[in-house]
DRENMI-171982 format. One record per residue (C-alpha): residue in one letter; x, y, z. Coordinates in nm, 2 decimals. Example, Ala and Ser with C-alpha at 12.3 -4.5 7.8 and 13.67 -1.06 7.14 Angstrom:
2
SITE   res       c1       c2       c3
SITE     a     1.23    -0.45     0.78
SITE     s     1.37    -0.11     0.71
//
This chain:
485
SITE   res       c1       c2       c3
SITE     x    -2.79    -5.53    -6.86
SITE     x    -2.48    -5.37    -6.71
SITE     x    -2.30    -5.71    -6.66
SITE     x    -2.44    -6.05    -6.75
SITE     x    -2.35    -6.34    -6.51
SITE     x    -2.27    -6.68    -6.67
SITE     x    -2.21    -7.00    -6.48
SITE     x    -1.93    -7.19    -6.64
SITE     x    -1.69    -7.48    -6.57
SITE     x    -1.36    -7.32    -6.64
SITE     x    -1.03    -7.23    -6.48
SITE     x    -1.09    -6.90    -6.31
SITE     x    -0.84    -6.62    -6.29
SITE     x    -0.97    -6.49    -5.95
SITE     x    -1.09    -6.67    -5.64
SITE     x    -1.35    -6.52    -5.40
SITE     x    -1.30    -6.59    -5.02
SITE     x    -1.46    -6.45    -4.71
SITE     x    -1.28    -6.31    -4.41
SITE     x    -1.44    -6.26    -4.06
SITE     x    -1.39    -5.92    -3.91
SITE     x    -1.28    -6.07    -3.57
SITE     x    -1.06    -6.34    -3.72
SITE     x    -0.71    -6.38    -3.57
SITE     x    -0.60    -6.68    -3.77
SITE     x    -0.69    -6.87    -4.09
SITE     x    -0.86    -7.21    -4.10
SITE     x    -0.66    -7.50    -4.24
SITE     x    -0.93    -7.54    -4.51
SITE     x    -0.79    -7.22    -4.66
SITE     x    -0.43    -7.35    -4.68
SITE     x    -0.38    -7.28    -5.05
SITE     x    -0.45    -6.91    -4.98
SITE     x    -0.31    -6.88    -4.63
SITE     x    -0.04    -6.63    -4.72
SITE     x    -0.26    -6.39    -4.91
SITE     x    -0.54    -6.43    -4.65
SITE     x    -0.30    -6.33    -4.37
SITE     x    -0.19    -6.04    -4.58
SITE     x    -0.55    -5.93    -4.63
SITE     x    -0.62    -5.94    -4.25
SITE     x    -0.31    -5.74    -4.18
SITE     x    -0.39    -5.47    -4.44
SITE     x    -0.49    -5.13    -4.29
SITE     x    -0.73    -5.08    -4.58
SITE     x    -0.93    -5.39    -4.51
SITE     x    -1.10    -5.46    -4.17
SITE     x    -1.33    -5.75    -4.27
SITE     x    -1.65    -5.54    -4.22
SITE     x    -1.94    -5.70    -4.39
SITE     x    -1.93    -5.62    -4.77
SITE     x    -1.59    -5.46    -4.76
SITE     x    -1.36    -5.60    -5.04
SITE     x    -1.00    -5.61    -5.13
SITE     x    -0.80    -5.79    -5.40
SITE     x    -0.46    -5.94    -5.33
SITE     x    -0.29    -6.14    -5.60
SITE     x    -0.55    -6.37    -5.75
SITE     x    -0.79    -6.35    -5.45
SITE     x    -1.08    -6.12    -5.39
SITE     x    -1.16    -6.11    -5.02
SITE     x    -1.50    -6.00    -4.90
SITE     x    -1.56    -5.91    -4.54
SITE     x    -1.81    -6.12    -4.35
SITE     x    -1.85    -5.90    -4.05
SITE     x    -1.84    -6.03    -3.70
SITE     x    -1.90    -6.40    -3.64
SITE     x    -2.25    -6.47    -3.51
SITE     x    -2.39    -6.15    -3.68
SITE     x    -2.40    -6.28    -4.04
SITE     x    -2.75    -6.38    -4.15
SITE     x    -2.89    -6.58    -4.44
SITE     x    -3.02    -6.27    -4.62
SITE     x    -2.68    -6.10    -4.59
SITE     x    -2.54    -6.34    -4.84
SITE     x    -2.73    -6.16    -5.12
SITE     x    -2.56    -5.83    -5.01
SITE     x    -2.22    -6.00    -5.02
SITE     x    -2.29    -6.11    -5.38
SITE     x    -2.37    -5.75    -5.46
SITE     x    -2.04    -5.64    -5.30
SITE     x    -1.85    -5.90    -5.49
SITE     x    -1.99    -5.82    -5.83
SITE     x    -1.93    -5.44    -5.79
SITE     x    -1.56    -5.51    -5.68
SITE     x    -1.51    -5.73    -5.98
SITE     x    -1.66    -5.47    -6.21
SITE     x    -1.43    -5.20    -6.08
SITE     x    -1.13    -5.43    -6.13
SITE     x    -1.26    -5.54    -6.47
SITE     x    -1.22    -5.91    -6.39
SITE     x    -1.41    -6.15    -6.61
SITE     x    -1.39    -6.49    -6.44
SITE     x    -1.41    -6.60    -6.08
SITE     x    -1.45    -6.90    -5.86
SITE     x    -1.68    -6.86    -5.56
SITE     x    -1.52    -7.03    -5.25
SITE     x    -1.72    -6.87    -4.97
SITE     x    -1.84    -7.21    -4.86
SITE     x    -1.49    -7.26    -4.71
SITE     x    -1.55    -6.98    -4.46
SITE     x    -1.93    -6.95    -4.41
SITE     x    -2.07    -7.21    -4.16
SITE     x    -2.34    -7.45    -4.28
SITE     x    -2.57    -7.32    -4.01
SITE     x    -2.62    -6.99    -4.20
SITE     x    -2.69    -7.16    -4.53
SITE     x    -2.60    -7.50    -4.69
SITE     x    -2.37    -7.49    -5.00
SITE     x    -2.65    -7.49    -5.26
SITE     x    -2.83    -7.21    -5.07
SITE     x    -2.51    -7.02    -5.04
SITE     x    -2.45    -7.04    -5.42
SITE     x    -2.81    -6.93    -5.49
SITE     x    -2.81    -6.63    -5.26
SITE     x    -2.47    -6.50    -5.37
SITE     x    -2.57    -6.54    -5.74
SITE     x    -2.90    -6.36    -5.68
SITE     x    -2.72    -6.07    -5.52
SITE     x    -2.45    -6.06    -5.80
SITE     x    -2.71    -6.07    -6.08
SITE     x    -2.95    -5.82    -5.93
SITE     x    -2.67    -5.58    -5.83
SITE     x    -2.51    -5.60    -6.18
SITE     x    -2.82    -5.45    -6.35
SITE     x    -2.90    -5.09    -6.44
SITE     x    -3.13    -4.91    -6.68
SITE     x    -2.90    -4.89    -6.98
SITE     x    -3.12    -4.98    -7.27
SITE     x    -3.19    -4.61    -7.34
SITE     x    -2.82    -4.50    -7.32
SITE     x    -2.75    -4.28    -7.63
SITE     x    -2.43    -4.18    -7.79
SITE     x    -2.38    -3.88    -7.56
SITE     x    -2.40    -4.09    -7.23
SITE     x    -2.10    -4.04    -7.00
SITE     x    -2.18    -4.33    -6.77
SITE     x    -1.94    -4.62    -6.75
SITE     x    -1.98    -4.86    -7.04
SITE     x    -2.13    -5.20    -7.02
SITE     x    -1.89    -5.46    -6.88
SITE     x    -2.00    -5.76    -7.08
SITE     x    -2.01    -6.11    -6.93
SITE     x    -1.87    -6.23    -6.60
SITE     x    -1.80    -6.61    -6.59
SITE     x    -1.86    -6.77    -6.24
SITE     x    -1.78    -7.12    -6.12
SITE     x    -1.71    -7.30    -5.79
SITE     x    -1.51    -7.61    -5.69
SITE     x    -1.81    -7.73    -5.50
SITE     x    -2.08    -7.89    -5.72
SITE     x    -2.35    -7.79    -5.47
SITE     x    -2.24    -7.43    -5.48
SITE     x    -2.23    -7.45    -5.86
SITE     x    -2.59    -7.58    -5.87
SITE     x    -2.70    -7.30    -5.64
SITE     x    -2.52    -7.04    -5.85
SITE     x    -2.71    -7.16    -6.16
SITE     x    -3.04    -7.13    -5.98
SITE     x    -2.96    -6.79    -5.84
SITE     x    -2.87    -6.66    -6.19
SITE     x    -3.20    -6.79    -6.33
SITE     x    -3.39    -6.60    -6.05
SITE     x    -3.18    -6.29    -6.08
SITE     x    -3.23    -6.28    -6.46
SITE     x    -3.60    -6.31    -6.42
SITE     x    -3.60    -6.02    -6.17
SITE     x    -3.39    -5.81    -6.41
SITE     x    -3.63    -5.89    -6.70
SITE     x    -3.91    -5.76    -6.49
SITE     x    -3.71    -5.45    -6.41
SITE     x    -3.62    -5.39    -6.77
SITE     x    -3.99    -5.39    -6.88
SITE     x    -4.10    -5.19    -6.58
SITE     x    -3.84    -4.92    -6.66
SITE     x    -3.96    -4.89    -7.02
SITE     x    -4.13    -4.55    -7.06
SITE     x    -4.49    -4.51    -7.17
SITE     x    -4.41    -4.37    -7.51
SITE     x    -4.28    -4.72    -7.59
SITE     x    -4.45    -4.95    -7.34
SITE     x    -4.83    -4.95    -7.40
SITE     x    -5.07    -5.25    -7.40
SITE     x    -5.00    -5.37    -7.75
SITE     x    -4.62    -5.35    -7.69
SITE     x    -4.67    -5.53    -7.35
SITE     x    -4.85    -5.81    -7.52
SITE     x    -4.57    -5.85    -7.77
SITE     x    -4.31    -5.85    -7.50
SITE     x    -4.50    -6.11    -7.30
SITE     x    -4.51    -6.33    -7.61
SITE     x    -4.13    -6.29    -7.66
SITE     x    -4.06    -6.40    -7.30
SITE     x    -4.31    -6.69    -7.33
SITE     x    -4.13    -6.81    -7.65
SITE     x    -3.79    -6.78    -7.49
SITE     x    -3.87    -6.99    -7.18
SITE     x    -4.14    -7.23    -7.31
SITE     x    -4.46    -7.07    -7.17
SITE     x    -4.79    -7.06    -7.36
SITE     x    -4.91    -6.71    -7.42
SITE     x    -5.25    -6.59    -7.55
SITE     x    -5.41    -6.24    -7.56
SITE     x    -5.77    -6.13    -7.53
SITE     x    -5.79    -5.83    -7.75
SITE     x    -5.99    -5.51    -7.68
SITE     x    -6.27    -5.62    -7.92
SITE     x    -6.29    -5.96    -7.76
SITE     x    -6.29    -5.80    -7.41
SITE     x    -6.59    -5.59    -7.51
SITE     x    -6.78    -5.90    -7.63
SITE     x    -6.69    -6.10    -7.32
SITE     x    -6.80    -5.82    -7.08
SITE     x    -6.46    -5.75    -6.93
SITE     x    -6.59    -5.40    -6.87
SITE     x    -6.35    -5.30    -6.59
SITE     x    -6.05    -5.35    -6.83
SITE     x    -6.25    -5.20    -7.12
SITE     x    -6.35    -4.88    -6.94
SITE     x    -6.02    -4.81    -6.78
SITE     x    -5.84    -4.84    -7.11
SITE     x    -6.08    -4.71    -7.37
SITE     x    -5.97    -4.35    -7.33
SITE     x    -5.63    -4.43    -7.48
SITE     x    -5.56    -4.48    -7.85
SITE     x    -5.36    -4.79    -7.74
SITE     x    -5.64    -5.02    -7.64
SITE     x    -5.63    -5.25    -7.34
SITE     x    -5.60    -5.63    -7.35
SITE     x    -5.58    -5.93    -7.12
SITE     x    -5.26    -6.14    -7.14
SITE     x    -5.26    -6.50    -7.03
SITE     x    -4.94    -6.70    -6.96
SITE     x    -4.95    -7.08    -6.89
SITE     x    -4.70    -7.31    -6.73
SITE     x    -4.84    -7.66    -6.75
SITE     x    -4.55    -7.92    -6.72
SITE     x    -4.61    -8.29    -6.80
SITE     x    -4.47    -8.39    -6.46
SITE     x    -4.64    -8.24    -6.16
SITE     x    -4.60    -8.31    -5.79
SITE     x    -4.97    -8.25    -5.74
SITE     x    -5.20    -8.27    -6.04
SITE     x    -5.49    -8.12    -5.86
SITE     x    -5.31    -7.79    -5.77
SITE     x    -5.35    -7.50    -6.00
SITE     x    -5.20    -7.17    -5.89
SITE     x    -5.32    -6.85    -6.06
SITE     x    -5.12    -6.52    -6.04
SITE     x    -5.29    -6.20    -6.14
SITE     x    -5.08    -5.88    -6.18
SITE     x    -5.20    -5.52    -6.23
SITE     x    -5.05    -5.40    -6.56
SITE     x    -5.13    -5.03    -6.60
SITE     x    -4.87    -4.92    -6.85
SITE     x    -4.93    -4.56    -6.75
SITE     x    -5.17    -4.39    -6.50
SITE     x    -5.26    -4.03    -6.55
SITE     x    -5.54    -4.07    -6.30
SITE     x    -5.79    -4.03    -6.58
SITE     x    -6.05    -3.75    -6.52
SITE     x    -5.95    -3.77    -6.15
SITE     x    -5.63    -3.63    -6.27
SITE     x    -5.31    -3.67    -6.06
SITE     x    -5.20    -3.32    -5.95
SITE     x    -4.87    -3.15    -5.91
SITE     x    -4.59    -3.39    -5.99
SITE     x    -4.79    -3.70    -5.89
SITE     x    -4.79    -3.84    -6.24
SITE     x    -4.41    -3.87    -6.25
SITE     x    -4.31    -4.24    -6.21
SITE     x    -4.65    -4.38    -6.31
SITE     x    -4.48    -4.60    -6.57
SITE     x    -4.42    -4.81    -6.25
SITE     x    -4.80    -4.87    -6.21
SITE     x    -4.74    -5.19    -6.41
SITE     x    -4.49    -5.33    -6.16
SITE     x    -4.74    -5.58    -6.01
SITE     x    -4.78    -5.73    -6.35
SITE     x    -4.40    -5.72    -6.41
SITE     x    -4.35    -5.92    -6.09
SITE     x    -4.59    -6.18    -6.21
SITE     x    -4.43    -6.19    -6.56
SITE     x    -4.08    -6.23    -6.41
SITE     x    -4.21    -6.50    -6.18
SITE     x    -4.35    -6.69    -6.47
SITE     x    -4.02    -6.67    -6.65
SITE     x    -3.84    -6.81    -6.34
SITE     x    -4.10    -7.08    -6.29
SITE     x    -4.06    -7.20    -6.65
SITE     x    -3.67    -7.18    -6.65
SITE     x    -3.66    -7.37    -6.31
SITE     x    -3.90    -7.63    -6.45
SITE     x    -4.12    -7.60    -6.14
SITE     x    -4.34    -7.92    -6.13
SITE     x    -4.66    -7.72    -6.07
SITE     x    -4.94    -7.59    -6.29
SITE     x    -4.93    -7.21    -6.29
SITE     x    -5.13    -6.96    -6.49
SITE     x    -5.07    -6.58    -6.50
SITE     x    -5.32    -6.32    -6.59
SITE     x    -5.21    -5.96    -6.68
SITE     x    -5.50    -5.72    -6.72
SITE     x    -5.33    -5.45    -6.92
SITE     x    -5.45    -5.09    -6.99
SITE     x    -5.34    -4.73    -7.01
SITE     x    -5.54    -4.49    -6.80
SITE     x    -5.57    -4.17    -7.02
SITE     x    -5.80    -3.87    -7.06
SITE     x    -6.00    -3.82    -7.38
SITE     x    -6.36    -3.78    -7.49
SITE     x    -6.39    -4.16    -7.47
SITE     x    -6.24    -4.20    -7.12
SITE     x    -6.46    -4.32    -6.84
SITE     x    -6.57    -4.07    -6.58
SITE     x    -6.67    -4.03    -6.21
SITE     x    -7.04    -4.12    -6.19
SITE     x    -7.02    -4.39    -6.46
SITE     x    -7.17    -4.72    -6.36
SITE     x    -6.99    -5.03    -6.49
SITE     x    -7.12    -5.39    -6.50
SITE     x    -6.82    -5.61    -6.43
SITE     x    -6.74    -5.95    -6.58
SITE     x    -6.91    -6.13    -6.29
SITE     x    -7.22    -5.92    -6.30
SITE     x    -7.13    -5.69    -6.00
SITE     x    -7.21    -5.33    -6.08
SITE     x    -6.96    -5.05    -5.98
SITE     x    -7.02    -4.68    -5.94
SITE     x    -6.71    -4.49    -6.04
SITE     x    -6.62    -4.24    -5.77
SITE     x    -6.26    -4.19    -5.86
SITE     x    -6.10    -4.28    -6.20
SITE     x    -5.76    -4.29    -6.03
SITE     x    -5.88    -4.60    -5.85
SITE     x    -5.85    -4.79    -6.18
SITE     x    -5.62    -5.07    -6.08
SITE     x    -5.88    -5.25    -5.88
SITE     x    -6.12    -5.24    -6.18
SITE     x    -5.88    -5.42    -6.41
SITE     x    -5.77    -5.66    -6.14
SITE     x    -6.14    -5.73    -6.05
SITE     x    -6.21    -5.85    -6.41
SITE     x    -5.89    -6.05    -6.41
SITE     x    -5.98    -6.22    -6.08
SITE     x    -6.34    -6.29    -6.19
SITE     x    -6.23    -6.42    -6.53
SITE     x    -5.98    -6.66    -6.36
SITE     x    -6.25    -6.79    -6.12
SITE     x    -6.49    -6.86    -6.41
SITE     x    -6.26    -6.97    -6.69
SITE     x    -5.97    -7.16    -6.53
SITE     x    -6.11    -7.25    -6.18
SITE     x    -5.77    -7.24    -6.00
SITE     x    -5.72    -7.39    -5.66
SITE     x    -5.54    -7.08    -5.53
SITE     x    -5.52    -6.71    -5.65
SITE     x    -5.26    -6.45    -5.56
SITE     x    -5.29    -6.10    -5.71
SITE     x    -5.01    -5.84    -5.69
SITE     x    -5.04    -5.47    -5.75
SITE     x    -4.91    -5.12    -5.69
SITE     x    -5.26    -5.05    -5.57
SITE     x    -5.26    -4.78    -5.31
SITE     x    -5.06    -4.49    -5.17
SITE     x    -5.22    -4.58    -4.84
SITE     x    -5.01    -4.89    -4.80
SITE     x    -4.70    -4.67    -4.83
SITE     x    -4.83    -4.45    -4.55
SITE     x    -4.90    -4.76    -4.34
SITE     x    -4.59    -4.97    -4.41
SITE     x    -4.34    -4.74    -4.58
SITE     x    -4.09    -4.91    -4.82
SITE     x    -4.00    -5.18    -4.57
SITE     x    -4.25    -5.45    -4.68
SITE     x    -4.56    -5.51    -4.89
SITE     x    -4.92    -5.53    -4.75
SITE     x    -5.08    -5.88    -4.74
SITE     x    -5.45    -5.98    -4.72
SITE     x    -5.54    -6.34    -4.73
SITE     x    -5.86    -6.54    -4.67
SITE     x    -5.69    -6.88    -4.61
SITE     x    -5.46    -6.98    -4.33
SITE     x    -5.26    -7.23    -4.54
SITE     x    -5.20    -7.00    -4.83
SITE     x    -5.10    -6.72    -4.59
SITE     x    -4.85    -6.96    -4.43
SITE     x    -4.71    -7.05    -4.77
SITE     x    -4.67    -6.68    -4.87
SITE     x    -4.50    -6.59    -4.54
SITE     x    -4.27    -6.89    -4.57
SITE     x    -4.18    -6.78    -4.93
SITE     x    -4.13    -6.43    -4.80
SITE     x    -3.89    -6.54    -4.54
SITE     x    -3.68    -6.74    -4.79
SITE     x    -3.66    -6.46    -5.05
SITE     x    -3.62    -6.17    -4.81
SITE     x    -3.92    -6.00    -4.97
SITE     x    -4.12    -5.91    -4.66
SITE     x    -4.49    -5.90    -4.63
SITE     x    -4.72    -5.78    -4.34
SITE     x    -5.08    -5.89    -4.30
SITE     x    -5.35    -5.63    -4.26
SITE     x    -5.71    -5.71    -4.17
SITE     x    -6.00    -5.76    -4.40
SITE     x    -6.33    -5.77    -4.20
SITE     x    -6.69    -5.78    -4.32
SITE     x    -6.71    -5.41    -4.20
SITE     x    -6.45    -5.32    -4.46
SITE     x    -6.66    -5.50    -4.73
SITE     x    -6.97    -5.32    -4.62
SITE     x    -6.78    -4.99    -4.65
SITE     x    -6.74    -5.05    -5.02
SITE     x    -7.12    -5.08    -5.09
SITE     x    -7.27    -4.79    -5.30
SITE     x    -7.61    -4.63    -5.31
SITE     x    -7.66    -4.64    -5.68
SITE     x    -7.47    -4.96    -5.77
SITE     x    -7.35    -5.27    -5.58
SITE     x    -7.01    -5.11    -5.50
SITE     x    -6.82    -4.79    -5.54
SITE     x    -6.46    -4.82    -5.66
SITE     x    -6.34    -4.58    -5.39
SITE     x    -6.51    -4.50    -5.06
SITE     x    -6.61    -4.14    -4.99
SITE     x    -6.34    -4.11    -4.71
SITE     x    -5.98    -4.23    -4.74
SITE     x    -5.97    -4.41    -4.41
SITE     x    -5.83    -4.76    -4.43
SITE     x    -5.75    -4.69    -4.79
SITE     x    -5.53    -4.99    -4.86
SITE     x    -5.79    -5.21    -4.70
SITE     x    -6.06    -5.06    -4.92
SITE     x    -5.87    -5.19    -5.23
SITE     x    -5.85    -5.54    -5.08
SITE     x    -6.22    -5.53    -4.97
SITE     x    -6.33    -5.42    -5.32
SITE     x    -6.13    -5.71    -5.48
SITE     x    -6.28    -5.96    -5.25
SITE     x    -6.62    -5.93    -5.43
SITE     x    -6.46    -6.07    -5.75
SITE     x    -6.31    -6.40    -5.60
SITE     x    -6.53    -6.70    -5.54
SITE     x    -6.56    -6.76    -5.17
SITE     x    -6.44    -7.12    -5.19
SITE     x    -6.11    -7.03    -5.36
SITE     x    -5.81    -6.94    -5.13
SITE     x    -5.70    -6.59    -5.23
SITE     x    -5.43    -6.34    -5.13
SITE     x    -5.38    -5.98    -5.23
SITE     x    -5.04    -5.82    -5.21
SITE     x    -5.00    -5.44    -5.24
SITE     x    -4.65    -5.36    -5.34
SITE     x    -4.68    -4.98    -5.39
SITE     x    -4.41    -4.91    -5.14
SITE     x    -4.15    -5.17    -5.25
SITE     x    -4.18    -5.19    -5.63
SITE     x    -3.92    -4.92    -5.70
SITE     x    -3.66    -4.71    -5.52
SITE     x    -3.59    -4.34    -5.57
SITE     x    -3.22    -4.37    -5.50
SITE     x    -2.96    -4.64    -5.51
SITE     x    -3.02    -4.87    -5.21
SITE     x    -2.86    -5.21    -5.12
SITE     x    -2.87    -5.43    -5.43
SITE     x    -3.09    -5.20    -5.62
SITE     x    -3.01    -4.90    -5.84
SITE     x    -3.26    -4.62    -5.88
SITE     x    -3.57    -4.75    -6.05
SITE     x    -3.78    -5.07    -6.03
SITE     x    -3.68    -5.35    -5.80
SITE     x    -3.86    -5.65    -5.96
SITE     x    -4.02    -5.71    -5.62
SITE     x    -4.23    -6.03    -5.60
SITE     x    -4.06    -6.23    -5.88
SITE     x    -3.87    -6.45    -5.63
SITE     x    -4.15    -6.46    -5.38
SITE     x    -4.41    -6.59    -5.64
SITE     x    -4.16    -6.83    -5.79
SITE     x    -4.09    -6.97    -5.44
SITE     x    -4.46    -6.99    -5.37
SITE     x    -4.52    -7.19    -5.69
SITE     x    -4.25    -7.43    -5.59
SITE     x    -4.42    -7.48    -5.25
SITE     x    -4.73    -7.61    -5.44
//
């Protein structure tokens, strides 16, 4: 963590105010700061463009842009601008007073606090846990204490930091390299997070998975010395808004993907530590759900494996009988994520019988071709669940776009020598192939959604709130979805 954000009731040294780019005068509500505000507006180095900052006296001004152009999602970016300016100035305590300048129509005071705190917390993180003694990067800045004179803003700030910290925990584990993060390490880390925030955590070991017939997970991971497992996290609060609802989240957790015998070529293996990012999004969501005391029952399943090459590794032409009895002919060992997810989905349907299932995975390169890094792909068999996901997506700014899943797509996945092949002979509609395959492992009467985050789970260069590396995409989306239950 580059800078930790702490919400405190204290006397701040610095106040944060917003200034509109086209302002000609200052509102009376800002009377304590009228003088410095006019000075900021008059400064040739500060125009009030969105995200621009300047410090005059004890006030940090952040530009809001032109009136009418500021949107709800922009408030997170403003939070990022604020925390970077505070870091450069090495300030340690601030009071957020943006509610005095931002109209209620954009966001109410609690939402304002939450969105700004999310942006501050996410923008304050970098991959620093592996910095050695020779690093020349700027040092960690310690804690930033944040408050507000508005109790509603203060409550929103607290909520935003909880969500941001969960995102950053997901990013921290996602960034952990494969020589450290393997399935046994992942299981220990999940237990640590569960203990920290009050979740129940259990692990189905490799030996148990073999006995249970979780053969998708077993086969994908058996080529590695570090054997696969199935991690289960449970949030089951005493007080629930709806006792009948039980949301299940399933996250692909491939700690490293070589492609197996269908080996990734050229430099295609670089960055495959991020093939666990679907699972990290689910893990971070569970942390947020627990720390926010969401009054809903939620269970997370992380099928965890390392896809390696050895004399024990699974091969093209192998036929696997999956947990639900469906047989799969392996045509591509690099289509491994759907095999571990399939067992996780089938296990969830049989053992916990949820009322809704959402799985999330860095499943296909095809979804990146289709949608780029602008949004995740969504497939859903239920109109109500789809609406809930799209609503959560709108609130969190983590965009999804629905793609079709027709019976023709399911038929395309049928094999000649087994029930299914894990990858069709041609790559046409490749992201849909993944969703079509997974659909065979979910009971037809259970609302289910599949989210392919391959294009949004990491960034290759600093962009917006995010530094180079994993984004923690889906943590806030899934937490918001759980609250809607």
